[in-house]
N, C-alpha and C positions, 0 to 999 in steps of 0.2 A: 503491500498498501503506500508505505513511505517513497519506495525508489519510483515508483508510477507519477505519485504528486509531484520528484525531483522534475522528473523527466518531463511532466507537463510545462513544470514552471521553466527549463529551461526552451523548450520550443514555442513558448508565447514569447521569453524574453528574445529568440533568434526572429520572431516575426514582427516584433516591434524594433529591433534593428533592420529590419528590412522594408519596411515601412518608411523609415527614414529615406531610404535611396530610392523611394522608386520614380523621383523625379528628378533622378539625374539624366542628363542627355546622353543616347547612348550615339557612339560615331563611330563604330566597326563595320565590318562588311553588311551586305544585305542576303539576308537569311528569308527562303519563299517556304512558306508552310502549308504543303496538302495535305488536306484528310480526306485521303481515301478509305474505301471499304464500308458496304451497308449503304443507307438510308435515311440518315439522322434528321431531325428538324434542324430547324434556326439556330432552337436554342442550345439544341447540342454541338453543333458548331461553334455557337458561341463560348460555351464553356472549355472546348478544344483549345479554342484558339485562350483564351486568357492563359492556358497553363503555359501555351506556346509563349505568349510575350514574357511570362513571367521568367520562361528559360533565356529568352533572347536578353532580356532586360540584365540578367546576372552575367551573361557571356559578351556583354556589350557589341550586341545584334541590332541591325533594325527590320523589325520585321515584316513581312509582305505576306498575305493574305489570298493565296489561289484558288478559286474556287470558278478555277476557267478551261484547264487546260484536260480536264478529265471529268465524264459524266457524273454530275451529283443530282442530289434533290432539285434543283434549283435551276439545272439544264435539261434542256433536249438534248437530245442528241444531234441536232441540226447549228445548237448553239455552242456546242464543244471547241474550244480555241477560239471564238470570238467575241463572249462574253464573259467577264468575271462576274457572276452572280452576286460575291461579294460587298463590291461596288454601290449596289444595286439598295442594299440595306443600309450600309455603313461605309464608313472612311477608310482611308489602309491606314493600319495604324503607324507605319514609319513615315507616312508621307511622302509615300510613292507608288507609284502604281505598279502591277506585275510586268506590262509592256514593259517599261522603262526598267525594271529591276532585273530582266534576264539581258538585258545589253550592258551590266556593267561586270568591270573584271574580279573573280574572287566571288561572285556570287554563290549563295550555300544553299542547299533544298532539304529538309526536313519531309519526307515519305511516311505518313504512319504507317504507312506498311511493308516497310523496311524492320528486318529485323534487328540491325543497327540503331535504331530511331527508336523502339519501343521500351519503354520505361524511363524514357530522359525525363519527359516532363512528368510532371505532377498538378493535374486541374483540380478544381474543388469539388469532383464528382462525388456527391452521397458523404459530404463533408457534415457532419453536424454541426461543427459549431458555428458555420458559416451562417446558420440560419440563430446565431446568437450575436446579435445586434450589439454588446459588451463588449465580445471574445477579441482578441487578435488578430485572429484566423478571420475574421467576419473583416475587420478595419484594412488587412493586407489587400485583401480583394478585393474588396471595395477603391481601394489607392492605386491600383492596378486598372480595374476598369474604367474608372472616373480619368485616367490617364489614357491609356489606349484606346479603347472601345467607345466611338463617337457617334451618331448617327448620319447618313448622308443627308445632304441638303436637303432632296426630297424626302424623306423618310421626318427628318427633322419638322418640315412643314407640316405634313399630313396629323403627326403626334401633337402639332402647337394646336393646330384649327380643329381637330377631333376634341380633344382635352376642352377646349373654350367653348364649343358648342355644347357640349354635356354638362359641363360642370360649371356653377357660379363659384364668385370668390368667398362667399359665405358659407357653402356647403361642408359639410362634414362626411367623407366619403370611408366606407367600407371597401374595400378590393380584395374578390374572391377568383382565383383560380381551380376548376374544378374538370377533371378529369374525366375525359368522356366513359360512357356505360361499357366500351367496347374494350377497353384496358378492366376493367373492374370485373368482366365477365370472363376476358381471356386470361389475366391473370400472369403475363408472360416472367418465365422463369430468373430469379434471382432480382427484377426489378422489385424496387418499394411499393409495398401494398396502399393501396389510394384510398382517401377516407369515403365512403358512399355517402351520393348525395344528400339522403337524410339527416346523415350527421353532421354535414358541411350549416345544412339549412338551420338546425337546429344552435349552433357556435355562433350563426349570423345573427338569429332571432336574440338570444343571448345579450348580444354584443350590440345590437342596436338599441336595445331597452337599456343596459347601463352602459353606455358609452355614447350615447343621441348622435348616431350617424344617422344622417337623415337620407343619403343614398349610396347604393350599393352597384360597384361595377361588378360585371360578371365578364370573366373572361373563361370561356370554353364553348369547343365546336360542336357540342351535342344539341343536338333539337331539342331532345325528351330533358335534359337536364333544364336545359333555359325554361322552358317552360313547367318544369317544377317551380323554381323560383319566384318565375311571374306569376304564377296561381298563390305562392305565399307572399310573397310582396309587391304586386301589385306596382305601381307606376315608380317605385323606388330604385326598380331595376334599370340599370343603362349599361349601354355595351356600343363597342364600336364597330364587330363586325355582326353581320346581319345574315352570313349564309352559314347557319347552321344544318347540321347533316343528320335524319334521325338513326338510329342504331338498330338493324335489323334481325340481330340477336346471332349475325355469323360473320359476316364480314369485318373487317378494321376500319374506322371512318376515313383513315387517310389510302385505303385502295379507289378512295372514290373522288380521290383528289383533280384538278384538271392536269392535261397533259401538254397541253400547246405553253411556248414559250411564256407569252406576255401574259397569259393564266397562274404561272407557275411563280412568278416573281410578283404577280397581284397577291397570290395567294400566300405568299410569303410576308408581304409589307400587310397586311392584314392582323399576322398573327403579331408580325414585331409591333404594330400601334397598339396591339390590344396588352401585351405585354409591357410596351410602355406607358401606359395609362396605370397599370398597376403600380409603376414605381411610384407615383404620385400620389397613392391614396395613401390617408391618414392612414389607415392601418391596413393590413394584408394578414390573410389565412389561407393555407393551402396545403395541398399534401407534398411529399417530397418527389421533385421533378427535375429536368434538367429548366424547365421554363421557371418554375420558384426559386432555385438557384441560382438562376440568371436575374429574377427581381431582385432579389435579395442583393445581388452584386451593384446591378444598377443604379438602385436607390442610394438617396442621400441620407432615407433613415424613415423610419416610422415611430408612430406612437406607443402602438401595440401590432406584437404579431403571434400568432397562432401556427404550427406546421403539425400536421398529425406526423408522429414518428410509428407506425405499424409494423416494422419487422417486412422482410423481403416475402415475396410469392415463391 
């Protein structure tokens, strides 16, 4: 017990020291990050990128994100090599484009599928301490996110416009992310167990009563869940994404996502706007997902958070 406590204190001390160095300017060679394999969502990419920029920062490298040279969730086959999907959502963390970076001498590549790259970066995946706003871990990852993760101009404009349309200056907003019914039914192995919608609704009712929230921003792609919340809270419910999908009891919700290039980007933008709205809420409740992890990192802080820690499937 004593040894474990000492190790924890040492880790926290090192993170506070690292926190002080986050604003140091990196002047070394460019390193291009290629997050290949699988079909991750936007905030899964984001969490991997956070681990990458932390690694490049420690090695005095300038990070560049490549979602261009290979097929990924936000690129159709015909757009590979022509369009960097990352640039549609975010600015480049190293202030240099992928096309510019590959022309530079000494450029390095970080391919997540290569054996010599695996295990090098430590992302905040499922790190419970990230959800503790007072922890050194949360403060460190927020510092990296605020330094390196900046919305693209078009994304920032959409985010600001949406927030101003939905929220007034005197509103008190409870933000909720609720994963789809498909996730809770399929129970993907080794992924965090998600709270049932009824659990989230009961917690929201408690907080509305105790903390006087007059609006609830709900982020979910699931039409069934959205209707449940609307039935319970009526006009208190606000949302930026109107394209909800009803779960049919079999397929994954993301299996009905658009296949066209512009539609893929717009779907990703809708998701990004929805997550960005959550970062601006007064309070935030959710299950453990890459989305809620990203919200915690991008936020400047909440007056209240509640994250369900229910183990893994």
